[in-house]
C-alpha positions in Angstrom: 0.0 0.0 0.0 2.8 2.4 0.8 4.4 1.6 -2.6 1.2 2.6 -4.3 1.4 5.9 -2.6 5.2 6.5 -2.9 5.7 5.5 -6.5 3.4 8.2 -8.0 4.8 10.8 -5.6 8.4 9.9 -6.8 7.2 10.2 -10.4 5.6 13.6 -9.7 8.7 14.9 -8.0 10.9 13.6 -10.7 8.7 15.2 -13.4 8.7 18.5 -11.6 12.5 18.4 -11.1 13.0 17.6 -14.8 10.7 20.4 -15.8 12.0 23.1 -13.4 15.6 21.9 -13.6 16.0 21.2 -17.3 13.1 22.1 -19.6 12.0 25.5 -18.3 15.6 26.9 -18.1 16.3 25.7 -21.6 13.1 27.4 -22.9 13.7 30.7 -21.2 17.5 31.2 -21.0 19.1 28.4 -23.1 20.9 26.8 -20.1 20.1 24.7 -17.1 22.2 23.6 -14.2 22.3 20.1 -15.6 23.2 21.1 -19.2 25.4 24.1 -20.0 25.6 25.2 -23.6 26.1 28.4 -25.5 22.8 27.9 -27.2 20.1 30.6 -27.2 16.8 30.1 -25.5 13.9 28.6 -27.5 11.8 31.8 -27.0 14.7 33.9 -28.4 15.1 31.6 -31.3 11.3 31.7 -32.0 11.4 35.5 -32.0 14.3 35.5 -34.4 12.6 33.1 -36.6 9.5 35.3 -36.7 11.6 38.4 -37.5 13.5 36.5 -40.3 10.2 35.2 -41.8 8.9 38.8 -41.9 12.2 40.0 -43.4 11.9 37.3 -46.1 8.3 38.5 -46.9 9.4 42.1 -47.1 12.4 41.1 -49.3 10.1 39.2 -51.7 7.7 42.2 -51.8 10.6 44.5 -52.6 11.8 42.2 -55.3 8.4 42.1 -56.9 8.2 45.9 -56.8 11.7 46.2 -58.3 10.6 43.8 -61.1 7.5 45.8 -61.7 9.4 49.1 -61.9 12.0 47.5 -64.3 9.2 46.4 -66.5 7.7 49.9 -66.5 11.1 51.3 -67.5 11.5 48.7 -70.3 8.0 49.7 -71.6 8.7 53.4 -71.7 8.3 55.0 -75.1 11.7 56.1 -76.3 10.2 59.2 -77.9 8.9 60.3 -74.5 12.3 59.6 -72.9 14.0 61.7 -75.5 11.5 64.5 -74.8 12.4 64.3 -71.1 16.1 64.5 -72.0 15.4 67.6 -74.0 13.4 69.1 -71.1 16.2 68.6 -68.6 19.4 67.4 -70.3 22.4 65.9 -68.4 24.8 68.5 -69.9 24.6 71.8 -71.6 25.4 71.8 -75.3 26.0 75.5 -76.0 25.8 75.2 -79.8 22.5 73.2 -79.7 21.1 75.8 -77.2 21.9 78.6 -79.6 20.4 76.7 -82.5 17.2 76.0 -80.6 16.8 79.6 -79.6 17.6 80.7 -83.2 15.0 78.3 -84.6 12.4 79.7 -82.1 13.3 83.3 -83.1 13.0 82.4 -86.8 9.5 80.8 -86.2 8.5 84.0 -84.4 9.7 86.3 -87.3 12.6 87.7 -85.3 16.3 87.8 -86.0 18.9 86.6 -83.4 21.9 88.9 -82.8 24.7 88.6 -80.4 24.8 85.6 -78.1 26.7 85.1 -74.8 26.6 82.1 -72.6 27.7 82.5 -69.0 29.4 79.4 -67.7 28.8 78.3 -64.2 31.3 79.3 -61.6 33.7 76.2 -61.2 33.9 76.8 -57.4 30.1 76.9 -57.0 29.7 73.7 -59.1 32.4 71.9 -57.1 30.8 72.9 -53.8 27.3 71.9 -55.0 28.4 68.4 -56.1 26.3 65.8 -54.3 28.4 63.0 -52.9 25.3 60.7 -52.5 25.1 60.2 -56.3 21.8 62.0 -56.7 22.0 64.4 -59.6 21.7 68.1 -58.8 20.1 70.7 -61.1 22.5 73.3 -62.4 21.7 76.5 -64.3 23.3 78.3 -67.2 22.5 81.8 -68.4 22.3 82.9 -72.0 22.2 86.5 -73.0 21.2 87.4 -76.5 19.9 90.2 -78.6 17.0 90.0 -81.1 15.2 92.3 -83.3 11.5 92.4 -84.2 8.1 94.0 -83.5 6.3 93.9 -80.2 3.8 91.3 -81.6 6.8 89.2 -82.8 8.3 89.4 -79.3 5.1 88.2 -77.7 5.1 85.3 -80.1 8.7 84.6 -79.5 8.2 84.5 -75.7 5.2 82.2 -76.1 7.1 79.8 -78.3 10.0 79.9 -75.9 7.7 78.9 -73.1 6.2 76.1 -75.2 9.6 74.7 -76.3 10.6 71.3 -74.9 13.7 72.8 -73.2 13.1 74.3 -69.8 14.1 78.0 -70.3 13.2 80.9 -68.0 13.4 84.5 -69.1 14.9 86.4 -66.2 15.5 89.8 -67.7 14.3 91.7 -70.8 15.6 95.1 -72.0 14.6 96.9 -75.2 15.4 100.0 -77.2 12.7 101.5 -79.4 13.9 102.0 -82.9 12.2 104.5 -85.1 12.5 102.9 -88.5 10.2 102.1 -91.3 9.7 98.5 -90.1 8.9 99.5 -86.6 11.2 96.8 -85.2 12.7 97.1 -81.7 16.0 95.8 -80.4 15.6 93.4 -77.4 18.2 92.1 -75.0 17.0 88.9 -73.3 18.6 87.1 -70.4 17.4 83.6 -70.1 18.3 80.7 -67.8 18.3 77.0 -68.7 18.6 74.0 -66.5 20.6 70.7 -66.7 21.3 67.8 -64.5 24.8 67.4 -63.1 
């Protein structure tokens, strides 16, 4: 009769000792007084596993987004990309800039005169260089003279505003000429932009 009472008690004490001496410490801290190891606890490993699974889901989502954006870039119309390059080029081609302005002047019934292009200050360009690799927007000023009527000037300024290239008129001076044609002389300072 005593054995029937002691044997279950021994098993209960043995089970409690194993749980509190071995299993619980391994789950919570990774070590027990019976077994010493450099392993992490089960709860810590479970949290790391959850974080890694979430990181894997995020990485897959980013990979899908990168593929989607690459497909969009591949499907861009080259004509539209060329227009964007005209709008904000990656360098200033002085000769092409003068040709573009001359073509706009001819379309507007005006004649282009003297042209001067102000180069950017090398010190300012060097100090504005972005180390992070993101392009910065630089400006170049062009000063030119042109001759035509007031109506032609309005047409010229409208055509200049509608051109693909981004050009701002920052200064306009004129001299009224009393001739048979009624044309005036204009000095225009414009600013154009480009990516560095």
